[in-house]
N, C-alpha and C positions, 0 to 999 in steps of 0.2 A: 737461663734464666727469664721468666714469663710473666705477664700478669695474668691473674686469674681475679676475676670475679664471680663470688658465691655469696650464700645466704646460711647462717650457722642453724646447725640443725641442734645441738649437743655438744658436749666438750667432758673427755676424761683424761686421765692421765696412765701413763708408764712409767716405769723405773728400765730402762735399758742401758747396760754396762756402768750402771750405778750412777748414770745419769737421768735427772725427769725427763720426759718429753710429751709435751700437752698436743692432746690427739682435738682437733676439730672435724665433726661430722657434716658433713657441709651438700649444700648442690649447687654445681657450678652453672651458670647463666647458659649454658647451653644445654643443661639439664642432664649431664654429665654428674655422679654420685664419686666424691671427693671426699678424701680424707687431707687436714692440712695438719703437717707438726712442725712445733716451734719448740728447740731445744734450748732457749736460748733465757725462758724464763725460770728464776728459781725462789720458792719458798723464803717468807721472810714474817715477822712479827715483829711488835711494839713494847718497846718497854718504857713505862711512865717513872720519868725521873720526881722522886722527894725533891718538895721546896727546896733550896740549897745545896742540892746536890751537884760533885764537880764532873760534868759527862766526860772528860776525859779520864778522869780517874773509874768513875765507872764503866765505863767501854771499853781501859785496860783487863778489869776484871771479868766481863764477861766474855773476851776472847779467849782470856784465862781456862775457862769451860769446854773448849774445843776438842771435840772426838774427831779419832781420823778415819771411823764409820761416814761419818758426814758434819767434815769439817763448818765452822763458823767463814762465812767467806766475806763479811761484810759488816762492822757496826757502827749504822752514819750516826752524825749529831744531826735531828732535825725539830721544826718547830709545828709544832699542833693544835690543835682547839679541842679542849676536853669539854663536855657541857656548858659552851662558850667562851671556857676561858682560854686564855693562851698558858700552852706548857712546851715543857722542853720534854721531848722522846727519842732514845734510839732505836733505830731498825736494824732488826738484826737479820741477816740474810744466812740460810745455808744451804747445803744442798740438795738431801733428800725429804719429801715431803712428810717422810714419819718422823724424821729427827724434830721437829717442831716441837710435837707434844712433851721431847723428853727435854731439850733446851728450856720450854716454857713453865718444868718445877725447878730446874736449876738456876735461870734466871729469878725466879721469885723472889728466890733466898737473897739476890745480892745484895751488900750495903749500898744504899742508893737509890733502890730502886722501888718503887710504889706498887707498881702492879706491872702486871703483862694483860696487853690487851691485842687484838685481832687473832690471838692464836690458834683460831678453833673455828677461821673462815675456810673450808676446804679449797685446797690447791686448784682444781679446774673453774670453781668461781671465780679463788681469786683474781685468774687469768682474766677470766671475762670482764670483772670488775673493774682492773687497772688497766684494760684496754678498751674500753668501752663498747664491748660485745653484746650486744642484743641479738638473741632467735628471731627468724625469719625478717631479719632485715639484713641488706646488700651490702658487700664490703668490697674495697680492690687491694690485692697484694701482691707485692712481688714476691715470686716464689721458685724456686727450684724444682721440678720434675725428679721423683725419686721412682725406682724402681720396684716392683713392688711385692716385698719380701717376705714383710709381714705378717702375710694371712690377713687382709682387710679385702671383704667384699665390697671392693668399690671399683669405680672407672678408673681413677686416677688415684695418684700417692702425691703429695709435695711438701716439699721444705719450705720454710716460713724464712722469706729472709729481710723484709722491713714490717714495719706496724702495719696493722690493719688499714684502712680509712674508710669512713661509710660512702657509700658512690652517689648518695641524694644529700650528704648532710643532713639536718636537724627535720627535713624537710617534712610538713604532717599530709600532704596529699600521699592517698594509700601508694607505699609501693606494692606492685606487684608480686602478689605470692607463686612461690615455682611449683609446677607442677607437680603433686604430691600424690604418691602411690599409696593407698591407705586398704588394710584390710583388717574386715571384721571377722570373730571367729566364737564360737560358743561350744562347751563339750556338752553332752549328755551323758549320766553315768547310772550303771545299773546297781540298784542296791536293794537290796530283801529284806534287809535286816538296820532301819535307821536310816541315821546320817551317814552319807557314804564316806567309805575307808576306802585310801589308795591303794593298802596294806592288803585288803582283799575284794574292792569292786573296780572292775575295768569299766572302762571309757567306749561307749559301743557305738558312738557318733558324734562325730567333732564337723561343727557346720563351718564354712566360709565364703565371707561376700566380699566382693572387691569394688572398688570403686571402675572400673571398665566393664564392670556388669556381671561378671562369673560367679557362679555361683554352685560352690560341689560339697558335697557329704563326703566325707571317710566311716568306713561304714565297717564294724568290728566283725568277723566270723564268727559267729555267734557268741562265746562268751572271751572268746581271742581277743585283743585290741593291739598287739604288735602290730596290726597290719595298718589301722587308721593313724596310732603315731607316727610312724616310720613316715607314711604318705603325706601327712600333716609337715613336717619338717622339711621332707624333699618341695613339697609345693612354697612355702615360705619362701623358699632359697631362690624356689625360681621365678616366682613373681618379685620375689626383694622390695616389700614394704617398706616405704620411710617408717608411716604411721600401723600401729596396731593398734584395734580398741574393741573393747569388751567392755561388759556388763558385770562388775565385781569379781572381774580376772584377777586383781590385785591379793582379794584374798580367795577365790576360789580355784577357777580355770589355771592359773598357772601354776600355782603351790599343786593342787591334784594334780597336773601333768608333769611336773619336774618330780614327783613323789614316784609317781603311777613309772613312769619312763623309765627312772633307777631302778625299780623292783625289776624290771621286765629288763634289763640290760641296754637301753636305748639311750643315746644322746642327745637331748633335745638342742639340738646342733642349729635353731633358728634366729644367730642373732648375725651381724656382718664383721662380725670377729672368728674365722675361723677357731674353731671348738670351745669356741664361749658358750655358755650356758645363760639364758635369764637369771638373774639371782636378783632376790628382795635388799631393800638397799634401809637404810637407816631412818629414811622417812617414811618407810610401810607399803612402799610402790615395787611393783618390780621392775628391775633394768635390763634392757632387751640391746646389749652394746650397739650404740649406730644405728638401733630403730629406736621408735616414742612410743612407747605404751602407757598408751589410757582408759585410765576407770573411766567410765561414763557415771557408775554409782557416784563415783565421789562427785560428780555436778548434780544429779538429783539429790543429794542428800542437804544439798543446798538451796533446796527450792521448797521453801517450808508450805508453799501452798500444796502438792502434790502429797497426802497424809500416807498415803502407802508404795512403797519406793520400786514393788516389783516391777521388772521390765514393761511387763503387757499394762499394768497400771501407768506408768510413766509414758510409753508408746502413746498411748488412746489418749493424757491429756496434751503430750504436745503436739497430735494427729498426724502421728506416725503410719500410727496402725489401731484400728479399733478393736475392739479385742471382741465383738461379734464377728469378725470378719478371718481371724485368726484360730489357730485349734489351741488350746489349753488344754493341758495336764498338770497336773498334780505330780512332784518329784518323784511321791511314794509310789505312783503307779504306774514308774515307765516301766518295771518289771513285768507288769502284765502284759502292756503294750508291744515291749521286746519277744515275748517267748509266743505270743500271739499270733502265729503268720495273718490272719483275716486285718487284726491290729494296726500291727508294725506299721503299713505305709503311713495312718494317722499321728504315730508318735515321729516317722522321717518330716513329713511335714509340718509337724510343731518344731522339729531342732530348725527346717530352712524360715518358719516364722520367726521365731527368734534371732536367728542370726538378721533375720530382715529388719529386724526392728529394732537392733543394735545397731545397724549399719545407718539405719533412717535416725536414730539418735545421735551417733555420729555429726549427719551430715546440720541436724539442729544445733548441736551442743560445740562442735572443733571450730566455727568462726568464733565465737567468743574465746573457747581456752584459748587457742592461737593467738588473739589479741592479750589476754591477760599475761603468757608466756612474752608477748614483745614489751610489755610495759612495766611487768616486773624484774624481766630478764631473766626469771629464772627458764631451767626447761620446760617445755610442754611436758614431759612424763610426773617431771615432779610438782609444778604447780597446782595440777588439778589435787592431789595426795595433800599439799599442803593448806593447815587452815586458813583463816583469810588475816591473821596476825603475822603467821610466817611470811605470808607475801607480802605485805606492808613493812616489817621490818627488812627484806631483801631490796624493797624500793629504798630502805631509810639507809641501809649501808653501803647502794649506789651512790645515794646523795650523798653522805657523809664522806666518801671517797674522792668529792667533784670538790665538797666546802673544806677540805683540810682536815674533818672535826674526825677526832677519833670514836672507833665502837665500843660503846660499851659490854662485857662481858655479860654472859648469863648469868641469874645469881639466881639459885633455889631460895626461892622467902616462902612465905606462908599466906593463904589468900587474903585479902583485905576488903572486908564488907565496909559500901558509903553508899551516901543517899541517891538514892536514883533518878530517874524521868519523873515528871508532872504527868500521872495518868488520872484524872477526873472520877468523878462519879456518873454514870452516864445519866441522862434524864429516860428512867422507865420506861418503856411505850413503847409504841408504829406512831414512826411520823413518815411524813411525805415530804418528797420533796428535799431533799438535805446535801449541801455542798460538803465535800470532802478536800477542806485546804490544805497544803503540805509546804512546810518551809524550808526551802531548797539547801541541801546539802549543812543543817542548821549547826551540829557539833564542829565543824570544819569552819565556818564562818564564824562561829563564838572564838573559835583557838588562833586564827588570825586577828582578829579584831583585838584583842585580850591578848595579844603575842603571849598564849598559854605555851606553857614546854616546860620539863626541867632545867635547861638551861634558865630560862628567864624567871623563876618560882625566888621570891627573896624569902628567904629562910631566918626563923630568929635570929636574932642579932645580928644580921645585914639589912644596909641601905637600899633605898628606893636608886638613888643615885638622881644626877643632874634631870632627866624625863618624867624623873615620877612614878609612878606603878598605876596599875589598876587594880581594886581591891573586890570579888567575887561576892556576890551577896552571901547572907544568911553564914557562909563558911569564913569569910575573911580572909581567906588567903591570898597573895598580894603577888603581883608578877609585871616585871620594868617593861615600861612602853617603849624602852629603848636599850640597844637595836633590836632588828628585827630577831627570832629567835630560832632556833633550825627548825622546828615545827611550821612556823609559821613561815618562813620559806617555803622549804618542803611543799606544803599546802597551798600557798599560794600559788606555787609552780603548775601544781596536779590539777588546782582548779581554772586555772588561766588555760594550760594545753587542753582540758576539757572543752571549755568557751571554744577556743580556735579549732578544734575538731568539730565541732557540731557546726560552727561556722561554715567551716571547709564542706561539710554535708550536702549546704545548701548547692553547691556548685555540681552536684550530680543529681539523673534522675534516684525517685526512691526505689526502683526497681533494678539501677544499675548495680554492678559487682564491688564498685569502689562506696557507692555509697552504703550499702549492707556492711565493708569492712571498717570504715570509719564510725557505722553505728556501734559495729561491736566495741571498737576500739575506746568509745566515749562512756561504753557501759562498763567497760573494763576496768576504766581512769575514777570512774564515779565508785566503784565497789571499795577501790585503794583509799579513797580521798575518805567515804564516810567511814570506814574502819578505825580512822586518827586515833577518834577519843574513844575507844575500846580498849586500843590496844596500851593506851598510858594506865589503865587500868587492868591489865592483865598481869597477874603475878609472874607469867613468867618472862615479861619481855624486858629487851636490852635499855631500854630509854623507859622504864617504869618508873610510874611518878603519880602515887596516888591523891594527891593532892591537888593535881594537874586533872584528873579525872571528876573530882569528884566537886572544883570550881567551875568546872564546865557543863555538869546538869545543874548544879546551880543558877547558873547563869540562864541555862534552857529553859529552866522552872519561871524563871525571874520573866525572860522573854514571851512565853506561852501565856504567864498571869497579866502583861500588858495587852499581849494582843486580846483578849479576852474583852478586857475593858474595852478596850475600843472597839471590838465587835458588838458589845451591848449599849455603848453610846451610840452606835449609827442603827440599834434595831434591829439587830440581829440576834438571834436567840441562836444561844452556846447550845448542843445537845450534849457534845460529846469531846474529852480533850484528850491524846492519848503520842506522849512525847513530843513530835515534829509535828501533829497535825492535830486540825480541828474541826469539828463538823458543826456546820449553822445550818441554818433555814437558810434558802437558796433565792435569795433578790439580785437579780444582775447587778442593777446597778448600785445596792449597796455593796455586795461582794467586790464590784472593781474598786468600790470606791476605800474599802476596807484594804485592799491586796497595793492602793497607791499610796497608803498612812504608811503601812509598815515597812514599805520599800523605802521613802523620802524620811520619813521622821526617825523610823528605830532601825534603817540602816542595814535591814535583812533583804532576800527572796521570798517570795512568801506565792503559789500561784493557785490555782483550782483543779485539784488531781481528777476526780471522777465529781457525777452529780446521782445518790440515788434515789428511785422513785419513790422506792416505799424502802423502810428500815426497821427494825426493831430491837432494840436490847432490854435485857433482863436487869435486875438490879447491878449487876456482877461486872467488873470491867474488863476492860477485853474479850469479850463476849456480845456477839454481834451478827445478824444477816440482813443483808440486804439485795435488792434487786435493782440494777443497775438499765440507764437508757434502753441500750443494745438488747436485753431483756437476760443479759448473765445474770450469776447469780453470784455473790462474796459470801462465803458462811466464815465465822471469824470464833474460834474459841469455843467452838456447840459439836464440833466434830467425838465423837465418841473413836480414840486416837488411840486408847490405851491398851495393852496386851491383852487384858483382861474382856476386850468387845470381839464377840464373833461378826464377822463379816456380814448376814443378814444386820443386825444390829446399826451397823453403819450405814448400809443400805438406806433399811426404813428411816432412819432421820436425816440423811440427804433429800432423801424424797419427800419427808414431811415438810421439810424447809422450801422445797420448791416449790409444793402445792399451796402452802399455805401464801406465800410472796409472789407467788403468778396469777393465782387464781381469788386468794382474797375471802377463800373456801376454806373456815376453819371445818366442817362437818364435813368436806370430802376427803382433811386431812385424815379424823379421826376413820372415816370410812375404809380408808386406802389401810391404816394400823390393821383394823378389827379383820380387814383381807386375808392383812398375811398372819394374823393369830389363825386363822381359820385354815390355813392352807398348811400352817405348822401341824397344827391339831390332828389336819387328815394324813401328815406325813408326806406331805407333797412336797418338801426342799429337799434340795440333796443335803446329806451330810455335811460335805465342806464347805458349805455356806455357815453351819453350825460350830466349825472348829475354831477353839480358841490358844493362840501362840502363846506360849511364855519362855523364854529364855532362861536356862539354869544356868546361876553366878556363880555358883559354886559347886563340889562335889557331893554328891547325894548324900554321903556319911556325915556332911557339915553341916546339913541342913536340923533344927531343932523343931521348927515346927510343921505339921505333912500339910504343904498347899497342894491344892490339884495337883499343878504341873508335876511338883517331885511325885506326889503317890503316881501318876501314869506314866512319870521315867524310870519309879521302881519297877512297875508290871512291866515295862522295855527292857527291863535288865534284868528279867524273871525270865522273860520269853527267850531270850539269846541275844537281843541289840546291845550294842554299846553306848553307853550315856557319858556324855564329857561333858562341864563346865565349857559354856560358851553355844551349847546344842539348842537348837528352839525344837520346846516341845510341843508339840499339836494333838489338843483331849479334847475330847467331847465328855458334857455328864448325862449318862443312863441313870435308868430308873431306877425305885430300892429305897428300902430303909438305911438311915443312918446320915453322917453329916453330908456334906457336897463336896468333898475331898475325897471322901473315901469312895464317890460314885466317877469321879474322871480317871478316862479309859483313853489308852492311846486311839486316834481317831479311827488309825488303819485296823484297831482289835476290831471295832464297831461295824457290823456289814448291814442289818437289818435298822432299817428306820425307826422300825417301833418298838425298839430298845432307848430311843432318846427318851429325857426326862423332859416331856415337851413344856410341863408346869413352869421348870426350870427357866427355861428359854424366855418364856414369856413373862414371865415376873421379875426376872436379873437381869434378862438382854432388850429384848423389845421394847416390852412399856416403859424402865426406865429410861431408855434411846430417847423414844418420843416425846416423854415425857419433860424432857430438857427444854425443849419447843413449845409445845402443847400446853404445859404447865402454867404458861404465863399467862393464857386465854381464858383459865378456870376449868381449861379439862383436867379430869381427876383420872386417877385407875381405874376408877370404878366406872366411870363413863367411857372410857376405853374398852371395857371390856361388856360391858352391856350391850342390848340394840340401840337403835338410834336414837336419837332426844331431839333433838330440834334446837340445836347450839347456834349459836347466834356467828351471823359470819365475820371478819375483819372487819367489813365497812362499818356493820351495826358496832362494833368497839372502838371505832373511831371518833363515829361520829356520838357517842355515850362521852369520850372522852373529852370532848373538844366543848360540850354541854358546861 
């Protein structure tokens, strides 16, 4: 017997000799990679008893359902809460996790059973929840060393002999993370016939970068990719990473490699379980047993400020690698670079730049992802692939277990709409010196203050009780003031924990690893707390409550209106308001007084988020652009982000905003647009910037109208390319007669820039993108196309407006 101190990476289970065993993948205090096996845990679920049912009689009926393959080994009478109300339940234990599904259906039909609960919580997660185990947290456990006969690629295997206990209790101080081995990878595929197909197209380069600085390219011999795939497998086993990262690797790199390796007769044996291969899980992520596979694209998807989610765009935005300092090759050009000996070195550099960018993103994103895993209790490879709602739900499931609250089943229900947050009509025009004030965690704090939750909702015919009720404005939904509801309790703990974490941060220098770890932790806590209101209104939620979500938004609207009246009484001009933010003229003294009144009289925290030197609004909500005091530009709602805008149109719009806000010179913006139009007319714009991308949402024969991307896809099909639903079709519009859609051609089939229909791009791409900004200042399409005429500057506009 020995004491093992370890941190949790992941959990899984196997059935060995008709007995389930939980497998905890971890790292020991001395750096050894370990597996801890627990053979004592058994799957279970609950039968919710109907009111008046006799627990003994119902238990007897349930025991009679026992099957030899996985017998029922326990039916225990218990007391739990269900939506806050005390209920009698029977806890039913069996042997094999797979048998729970069968027993669930049988128990449902037993006389005296109202419902069956918690039968859909996966066995390995059930173990983590019941033992209060969280990833990247240190525990000590009594264990017996085992001989590694089971094919684990680890240093030691142990049999668990006691309940794991946290090493640091519930300490807020940052627990030291183990030294994690990290490997980034990226593949390049040779495809001359449209979207790459593993049945046909080889993997010509696999690029790898590791945390010890190693960079390796595994390169095909001609079109034979057996060698790079085999070398990649051996390298992964030799380096033995704890975390493998990629960019869109869940949906491209791993599935492609797995399928390609299978076709070539190669086993992609890169896991810590001998003979096992990566598999796609129910959540859509690729599971690599014993290692944590992280798709960084999942996190990029959650960054609304990054409009184009390509690797190079995200890497530039996050300061990892500038586009101007790296090689960029379009995927359809890869065969040309591979086949040309003079160009191939550039392709190899492109592969290096891709994997360097991927690793650089991992350095930026993993600290937050690890803390999100730590806070939610979800393994790192799952937490990124899950929606925010599911992340919060797992946190709630853990909280429910501790509070002896039963977890509701997930029920399929139609989406229901309800009135949302208040969004004010903006004061159209250009404004200078504008403060943006944000309510801190407004919706969670409303839920706490008014005890909002499905367990405190007073439904028609019910009484408020001795404490009375809170009644939401407008919608009139009522909630009991006491006792504290499930959501109120959970949110108070979340917000209090975040407050304590932020206080703990002050003990460390901002550049210290402890400070950075705690900062990522408080961000993860904030994300969970802010998801709570939206979660209740999500039709897929276990704790779904439309009335709750409706009431929270009603209180939110009331709060914003009250805040607006206070601001106006103080002499602050309100320019705009959106959900939990107000834009007001910036008078430091009045703003400070406003904040004090909100906090002392209304009981909500509001803070000065930022100050714009200059900001302008059109008449549309959620559409503005502002110049911050440090020179950065915020653009909201203006961007041409739809798929039917080409890259050049997006560039033009962004540059126009920058010129107008930074120089206050509308003339300069007009001249810039004219310059771009001239370059387009002279054929100086690369065809790549004119490609319009659109996804095929169904099979070609199912389209009743011939949209441009459909016509382009049909032309690809005729040329021998395979196209399928889900493929992104890139096309350009060429000269000629007839409808625009009939002049859409796959971009790679158009080699001569003189074929491009310049008029289409000017009239339908460049000018409209620019006018979304410049139209406000009186600039017309005619003026953008004409020679310079003496338009007024932004300062002229401001001066005229103020008279």
